[in-house]
N, C-alpha and C positions, 0 to 999 in steps of 0.2 A: 273142624280141624283140631286134632289133639295129638299129643305125643307122650310116650312113657320114657322118662329119663332116669339115669342113675347119678345121684348127686349126694355126696358125703356118705356113701355107703348104703344109701336107701333108695328105693325106687318110688317115683312120683308120677302121677298122671297130670299133665298140664295142658291148659288151653290158653290162647292169648287173652290178656287182661285178667288172668287169675292171680290170686295171692296165695302163696303156699308158705308153710312154716317148716323149715329144714333145721337139722342140727347146726350148731354154731359154726359159722364160716369165718375165716380170717379175711374180711373185706370191709372197706370203709362204707359208712352210710352214704347213699347217693351214687355209689359207683355201679358200673354195669359189668356183669359177669356173663360169660358164654359157657354153655354146657354142650360139649360135643359128644357126650356119652348117651346118644339117643338109641333106645332099644327097639322102639316101635313108633311108626308114624302113620297117621290116617288123615286124609283130607276129605272124607265123606264117602266116596265110593272106592277109593284105592287105599289098600292097607299094605304097608311095607314093614317087614320084620327083619331085624338085623341078626347076623350070626357072628359074633354076639352083639355088634352095634352097627349102626348105619353111618357111612362115612361122609356123605354130602349134606347132612342136615344138622343145623345148629339151633339151639334155643338160647335166646338172650333174655336176661332178667336184670332188674334193678334192685339193689339192696335198699329196703325201706327202713328197717330198724333192727336192733338187737334187743334181746330180752331174756327173761328166765320164766320157765313154765311153772305150773302149779306144783306144790310140794307133794312128793310121794313118800308115804311112811313105809319103812321096811321094819317089820317086827318079827323077831326070831324067838322061839320059845320051845323048851323041852319040858314035857309034863313031869310032874313029881320030882323035879331036880332043882327047883328054884333058880332056873336059868331063863332070863328074859333080857333081850337087847332090842332097843328101839332107836332107829336111825332115820333121818330124813334126807331127802335128796331133791334138788331143783336143777333140772337140765337146762342148759343154755340153748337158745334158738336164734335163728336169723329169719326175718320175714322178707320174702322176695315177691316182687310184682313181675309177672311174666310180660315182657314187652312184645315178643313175637317168636314165631317158629319160621326159620329161614330154610326153605326146601330148595 
């Protein structure tokens, strides 16, 4: 059993008891969130595709922790012009544990 969900502007394939890393959500650690933006659901032999989403399926997940990802270096340069800019960026994330898919 798996589902494809739309959460925080990105799409994720989830199964029960999976851990996924999503962009930073405004939720407390230990709280339970429900995602009702399910785009696809499969329970083995039956596959249901939403147009654009399925109405009667929900995915529940528990917020495990918040953190920041590895640093990404952004380097801009124009040759022969002595132009160099170096910036770093660390994206915040939320770690979710999928509790179940309610069909």
